[in-house]
C-alpha positions as CSV (number, residue, x, y, z in Angstrom):
1,X,117.3,138.2,105.5
2,X,116.2,135.0,107.1
3,X,115.1,135.0,110.7
4,X,118.1,132.9,111.7
5,X,120.5,135.6,110.4
6,X,118.9,138.4,112.3
7,X,120.8,139.9,115.2
8,X,119.0,138.6,118.3
9,X,117.4,141.0,120.8
10,X,118.9,141.2,124.2
11,X,117.4,138.5,126.5
12,X,118.4,138.6,130.1
13,X,118.4,135.3,131.8
14,X,120.6,135.9,134.8
15,X,118.1,137.1,137.3
16,X,119.5,134.9,140.1
17,X,122.7,137.0,139.9
18,X,120.9,140.4,139.8
19,X,117.4,141.3,138.9
20,X,117.6,143.3,135.7
21,X,116.7,146.9,135.7
22,X,119.2,148.8,133.6
23,X,122.2,147.2,135.2
24,X,123.6,143.8,135.8
25,X,126.0,142.0,138.1
26,X,129.5,143.3,137.3
27,X,130.9,139.9,138.3
28,X,129.1,138.2,135.4
29,X,130.9,137.3,132.2
30,X,128.1,137.9,129.8
31,X,127.8,141.1,127.8
32,X,125.8,143.0,130.4
33,X,128.1,142.0,133.2
34,X,131.2,143.0,131.2
35,X,129.7,146.5,130.6
36,X,128.9,146.9,134.3
37,X,132.4,145.8,135.2
38,X,133.9,148.4,132.8
39,X,131.8,151.1,134.4
40,X,132.9,150.0,137.8
41,X,136.6,150.0,136.9
42,X,136.3,153.4,135.2
43,X,134.9,154.9,138.4
44,X,137.7,153.2,140.3
45,X,140.2,154.7,138.0
46,X,138.8,158.2,138.3
47,X,138.9,158.1,142.1
48,X,142.4,156.6,142.1
49,X,143.6,159.5,139.8
50,X,142.1,162.1,142.2
51,X,143.9,160.5,145.1
52,X,147.2,159.8,143.3
53,X,146.7,156.2,144.0
54,X,146.6,152.9,142.1
55,X,143.4,151.6,140.8
56,X,143.6,148.4,142.8
57,X,144.1,150.4,146.0
58,X,140.5,151.7,145.9
59,X,137.9,149.4,147.7
60,X,134.2,150.3,147.3
61,X,132.1,149.9,150.5
62,X,128.7,150.8,151.8
63,X,130.0,154.0,153.5
64,X,132.6,155.4,155.8
65,X,131.5,153.3,158.8
66,X,132.2,150.1,156.9
67,X,135.4,151.6,155.5
68,X,136.6,152.4,159.0
69,X,135.7,149.0,160.3
70,X,137.5,147.3,157.5
71,X,140.6,149.5,158.0
72,X,140.9,149.0,161.7
73,X,139.7,145.4,162.1
74,X,141.2,144.3,158.9
75,X,144.6,145.6,159.7
76,X,144.7,144.1,163.2
77,X,143.5,140.8,162.0
78,X,145.8,141.0,159.1
79,X,148.8,141.1,161.4
80,X,150.1,137.9,162.6
81,X,148.4,137.5,166.0
82,X,150.1,134.2,166.7
83,X,153.3,134.0,168.6
84,X,156.1,136.0,167.1
85,X,159.1,137.6,168.8
86,X,159.2,141.4,168.4
87,X,161.7,142.1,171.1
88,X,165.0,140.4,171.7
89,X,163.8,139.2,175.1
90,X,160.7,137.6,173.7
91,X,160.7,133.9,172.8
92,X,159.0,132.1,170.0
93,X,155.8,130.7,171.4
94,X,154.9,133.7,173.6
95,X,151.6,135.4,173.0
96,X,152.0,138.7,171.2
97,X,149.3,141.4,171.4
98,X,149.3,144.2,168.8
99,X,149.2,147.8,170.0
100,X,147.0,150.4,168.3
101,X,146.7,154.2,168.8
102,X,143.9,156.6,168.2
103,X,142.5,159.9,169.8
104,X,139.7,160.4,172.2
105,X,137.6,162.4,169.7
106,X,137.4,160.0,166.7
107,X,134.1,159.2,165.0
108,X,132.2,156.4,166.7
109,X,132.8,154.0,163.8
110,X,136.5,154.1,164.8
111,X,136.3,154.5,168.6
112,X,133.8,151.6,169.0
113,X,136.1,149.3,166.9
114,X,139.0,150.2,169.1
115,X,137.0,149.6,172.3
116,X,135.8,146.2,170.9
117,X,139.4,145.1,170.2
118,X,140.4,146.3,173.7
119,X,137.5,144.6,175.5
120,X,138.1,141.3,173.6
121,X,141.8,141.5,174.3
122,X,142.7,141.4,170.6
123,X,144.7,144.6,171.0
124,X,146.3,146.9,173.5
125,X,144.9,150.4,172.9
126,X,146.2,153.9,173.6
127,X,143.7,156.8,173.4
128,X,145.7,160.0,173.0
129,X,143.9,163.0,174.4
130,X,143.6,166.0,172.2
131,X,144.4,169.5,173.4
132,X,141.7,172.0,174.4
133,X,141.8,173.3,170.9
134,X,140.5,169.9,169.7
135,X,143.8,169.1,167.9
136,X,146.0,166.3,168.8
137,X,149.7,167.0,169.5
138,X,151.6,164.8,167.0
139,X,154.4,164.6,169.5
140,X,152.1,162.7,171.8
141,X,151.4,160.2,169.0
142,X,155.1,159.8,168.6
143,X,155.6,159.1,172.3
144,X,152.8,156.5,172.2
145,X,154.5,154.4,169.6
146,X,155.8,151.1,171.0
147,X,157.6,148.0,169.7
148,X,154.3,146.2,169.2
149,X,152.4,149.1,167.6
150,X,150.8,148.1,164.3
151,X,148.3,150.9,163.7
152,X,147.6,154.6,164.2
153,X,144.2,155.9,163.3
154,X,143.6,159.7,163.5
155,X,140.8,161.4,161.6
156,X,141.7,164.1,159.1
157,X,139.0,166.6,160.4
158,X,136.6,166.2,163.3
159,X,132.9,165.7,162.4
160,X,131.6,167.8,165.3
161,X,134.0,170.7,165.9
162,X,135.7,170.7,162.5
163,X,139.3,170.8,163.8
164,X,141.9,169.7,161.3
165,X,144.5,167.2,162.6
166,X,148.2,167.3,161.7
167,X,148.0,164.3,159.5
168,X,151.2,164.9,157.5
169,X,153.2,165.5,160.7
170,X,151.8,162.3,162.2
171,X,152.7,160.4,159.0
172,X,156.2,161.7,159.2
173,X,156.7,160.6,162.7
174,X,155.4,157.1,161.9
175,X,157.8,156.8,158.9
176,X,160.7,157.8,161.0
177,X,159.7,155.3,163.7
178,X,159.4,152.6,161.1
179,X,162.8,153.5,159.7
180,X,164.6,153.5,163.1
181,X,162.8,150.9,165.0
182,X,161.8,148.3,162.5
183,X,163.2,144.9,163.5
184,X,163.8,142.0,161.2
185,X,162.1,138.8,162.3
186,X,161.7,135.5,160.6
187,X,158.3,136.9,159.4
188,X,159.9,140.1,157.9
189,X,160.1,143.7,159.0
190,X,157.6,145.1,161.5
191,X,155.8,148.2,160.5
192,X,153.3,150.7,161.9
193,X,150.5,151.6,159.5
194,X,148.5,154.9,159.4
195,X,144.8,155.2,158.8
196,X,142.7,158.4,158.5
197,X,139.0,159.0,158.3
198,X,138.7,161.8,155.7
199,X,134.9,161.8,155.6
200,X,134.6,165.4,156.7
201,X,137.8,166.7,155.1
202,X,137.4,165.5,151.5
203,X,135.2,168.4,150.5
204,X,137.8,171.0,151.4
205,X,141.2,169.6,152.1
206,X,143.9,168.0,149.9
207,X,143.4,164.3,149.5
208,X,146.6,163.3,147.7
209,X,147.4,160.1,149.6
210,X,151.1,160.2,148.6
211,X,151.6,163.7,150.1
212,X,149.5,162.9,153.1
213,X,151.6,159.8,153.8
214,X,148.7,157.6,154.8
215,X,148.4,153.8,154.3
216,X,144.6,153.8,154.5
217,X,141.9,156.5,154.0
218,X,138.1,156.3,154.4
219,X,135.3,158.4,153.1
220,X,131.7,158.2,151.8
221,X,129.4,159.7,149.2
222,X,126.8,161.3,151.5
223,X,129.1,164.0,152.7
224,X,130.1,165.1,149.2
225,X,126.6,165.7,148.0
226,X,126.3,162.2,146.7
227,X,124.1,159.2,147.4
228,X,123.9,157.3,150.7
229,X,125.0,153.7,150.7
230,X,128.4,154.2,149.0
231,X,131.8,154.8,150.4
232,X,135.4,153.8,149.7
233,X,138.6,152.8,151.4
234,X,142.1,153.5,150.0
235,X,144.4,150.7,151.0
236,X,148.1,151.3,150.0
237,X,149.7,148.4,148.2
238,X,151.4,146.2,150.7
239,X,149.2,147.1,153.7
240,X,148.3,143.7,155.3
241,X,144.6,143.8,155.9
242,X,142.1,141.0,155.8
243,X,138.5,141.0,154.9
244,X,136.1,141.2,157.9
245,X,133.0,139.8,156.0
246,X,132.9,136.6,154.1
247,X,131.4,135.5,150.8
248,X,132.6,136.3,147.3
249,X,136.0,137.6,146.2
250,X,134.8,141.0,145.0
251,X,136.9,144.2,145.6
252,X,140.2,142.4,145.4
253,X,139.0,139.9,148.0
254,X,138.4,142.5,150.7
255,X,134.7,143.3,150.4
256,X,132.4,140.4,149.4
257,X,129.0,141.1,147.8
258,X,127.8,142.3,144.5
259,X,129.2,145.8,143.8
260,X,126.8,148.7,143.4
261,X,128.0,150.0,140.1
262,X,125.6,152.9,139.8
263,X,126.5,154.3,143.2
264,X,130.3,153.8,142.5
265,X,129.9,155.7,139.3
266,X,128.0,158.5,141.1
267,X,130.7,158.6,143.8
268,X,133.4,159.1,141.1
269,X,131.4,161.9,139.5
270,X,130.8,163.7,142.8
271,X,134.5,163.5,143.6
272,X,135.3,165.1,140.3
273,X,132.9,167.9,141.1
274,X,134.4,168.4,144.6
275,X,137.9,168.7,143.1
276,X,136.8,171.2,140.5
277,X,135.1,173.6,143.0
278,X,137.1,172.8,146.1
279,X,139.4,175.9,146.1
280,X,136.6,178.4,145.3
281,X,134.1,176.8,147.7
282,X,136.6,176.7,150.5
283,X,137.3,180.4,150.2
284,X,133.6,181.3,150.0
285,X,132.6,179.2,153.0
286,X,135.6,180.5,155.1
287,X,134.4,184.0,154.5
288,X,130.9,183.1,155.3
289,X,131.9,181.2,158.5
290,X,134.0,184.1,159.7
291,X,131.1,186.5,159.1
292,X,128.9,184.2,161.1
293,X,131.3,184.2,164.0
294,X,131.7,188.0,163.8
295,X,128.0,188.6,163.9
296,X,127.6,186.2,166.9
297,X,130.3,188.0,168.8
298,X,128.3,191.2,168.5
299,X,125.3,189.8,170.4
300,X,125.0,190.5,174.2
301,X,125.0,186.7,174.9
302,X,128.3,185.1,175.7
303,X,129.5,182.4,173.5
304,X,132.3,179.8,173.5
305,X,133.7,178.6,170.2
306,X,134.6,175.0,170.4
307,X,137.8,174.0,168.7
308,X,140.7,175.9,167.2
309,X,139.8,179.0,165.3
310,X,142.4,178.6,162.6
311,X,142.9,174.9,162.0
312,X,139.2,174.1,161.3
313,X,137.1,173.3,158.3
314,X,135.7,176.3,156.5
315,X,132.1,175.2,156.9
316,X,132.2,174.4,160.6
317,X,130.9,176.6,163.5
318,X,130.5,174.8,166.8
319,X,129.4,177.0,169.7
320,X,128.4,176.6,173.3
321,X,125.9,179.1,174.8
322,X,126.7,179.0,178.5
323,X,123.8,177.7,180.7
324,X,121.6,176.9,177.7
325,X,121.1,173.2,176.9
326,X,122.3,172.5,173.3
327,X,119.4,170.1,172.6
328,X,116.9,172.8,173.6
329,X,118.6,175.3,171.2
330,X,118.4,172.7,168.4
331,X,114.7,172.3,168.9
332,X,114.0,176.0,169.1
333,X,116.1,176.6,165.9
334,X,114.3,173.8,164.1
335,X,110.9,175.4,165.0
336,X,112.2,178.4,163.0
337,X,113.2,176.3,160.0
338,X,116.9,176.2,160.9
339,X,118.4,172.7,161.0
340,X,121.4,172.2,163.2
341,X,122.8,169.5,165.5
342,X,124.1,169.2,169.0
343,X,126.4,166.2,168.4
344,X,127.2,163.5,165.9
345,X,124.1,162.0,164.2
346,X,125.6,158.6,164.9
347,X,125.3,159.2,168.6
348,X,122.2,161.4,168.6
349,X,120.0,158.7,170.2
350,X,122.2,158.6,173.3
351,X,121.1,160.7,176.3
352,X,124.6,161.8,177.3
353,X,126.2,164.9,175.9
354,X,128.9,165.1,173.2
355,X,132.0,163.2,174.1
356,X,134.0,165.4,171.8
357,X,132.9,168.6,173.6
358,X,133.6,166.9,176.9
359,X,137.0,165.9,175.8
360,X,138.1,169.5,175.0
361,X,136.5,170.8,178.1
362,X,138.5,168.6,180.4
363,X,142.1,168.1,179.3
364,X,144.4,166.1,181.6
365,X,141.7,166.2,184.3
366,X,141.3,169.9,184.4
367,X,137.9,171.4,183.8
368,X,138.2,174.4,181.5
369,X,134.7,175.7,182.1
370,X,131.6,174.5,184.0
371,X,128.3,173.4,182.6
372,X,126.7,170.6,180.7
373,X,125.4,172.7,177.8
374,X,127.2,170.9,175.0
375,X,127.7,172.6,171.7
376,X,125.5,173.5,168.7
377,X,127.1,172.6,165.4
378,X,126.2,174.9,162.4
379,X,127.7,173.3,159.3
380,X,127.5,175.4,156.1
381,X,127.3,174.1,152.6
382,X,127.0,174.8,148.9
383,X,123.5,176.3,149.3
384,X,124.3,178.4,152.3
385,X,124.0,182.2,151.7
386,X,124.7,185.4,153.7
387,X,120.9,185.8,154.0
388,X,120.8,182.4,155.7
389,X,123.4,183.5,158.2
390,X,121.7,186.8,159.0
391,X,118.4,185.0,159.6
392,X,120.1,182.5,161.9
393,X,121.7,185.2,163.9
394,X,118.4,187.0,164.4
395,X,116.7,183.8,165.3
396,X,119.3,183.0,167.9
397,X,118.9,186.4,169.4
398,X,115.2,185.8,169.8
399,X,115.6,182.4,171.2
400,X,118.3,183.4,173.7
401,X,116.2,186.4,174.9
402,X,113.3,184.0,175.4
403,X,115.5,181.7,177.4
404,X,117.2,184.4,179.4
405,X,115.8,182.8,182.6
406,X,118.7,180.4,182.2
407,X,121.1,183.2,182.8
408,X,119.4,184.3,186.1
């Protein structure tokens, strides 16, 4: 065989698009790029199947923070912020401000976006207070809906106290509101859209978006035993969101930048594992969590369990030890090899206490109990065993005995 007839070796000459390791830019049309694109789309299809969604409704991002920003900012900016009449008394040419609703215990990546939109007068905001159980009353969400409401964003489960929000009930109220109150304008029918941050919930709760009734849902890989730097946003077809970053037209024009195929593939694999073991792991951790709470209740030190006892994630135990600063407990536990937290890691650099704990302590201006101790969050996982819980209970006993001066 002559040299000219031999099959050429693979020569990569597209380093400006992506430096070649074992992957390439999935946007390229050469052989390597097409292979990467196929891997990316297969991962997208796997995730869509798990969520009972369409493939083109899954947007890959760098994580849940970006997903939340894209959902909230993108939806508000995607609405027509010009001058459109929504009420009969309004006239064409009047300024219209969209109204958005959330709760006072959302993750910072949602709350800070809402505050930004409020401060810059891009939106009118309602922060619905949760009950002292850490759960929002869906009827309060219903009462907050207004003619100019465009978005409701309520997390599926809280990242600090693990309380599970009534997502399906909220979705039902929004659908009913849309059906009854939707007004036809020259720009079409007005609609309220529903977003949920499912980052903490995805390991343990159902994520069928059709049954949940959500228009957008955020999550990331790090919370499901996957890599950091990858997340996703489900965006139901017909949801009018705009991109908040500018560049290429990747991810259906909503998220510019070269896609990270390797991480997307890993995210899909991790979600498959989660779905496979979800039921069994939920039962195991629920039993372990309840054992932990039972053992703690036997100690001579008073404890306050933060959040509803029933409607909470199976892996979450958030406790306040009266008069004992939570940060001090975290440090003492760390010294004994037990890693816990006193508030969300995204706010851990702030000096003030947990806004989530503060929110459930003071409902409608009434202080439920005194003190600035905060809460200590023990979050269990796949590697957590009964021996781990027993050791933790003993360590807590030693620490609290040492710090008994705080009780005097």
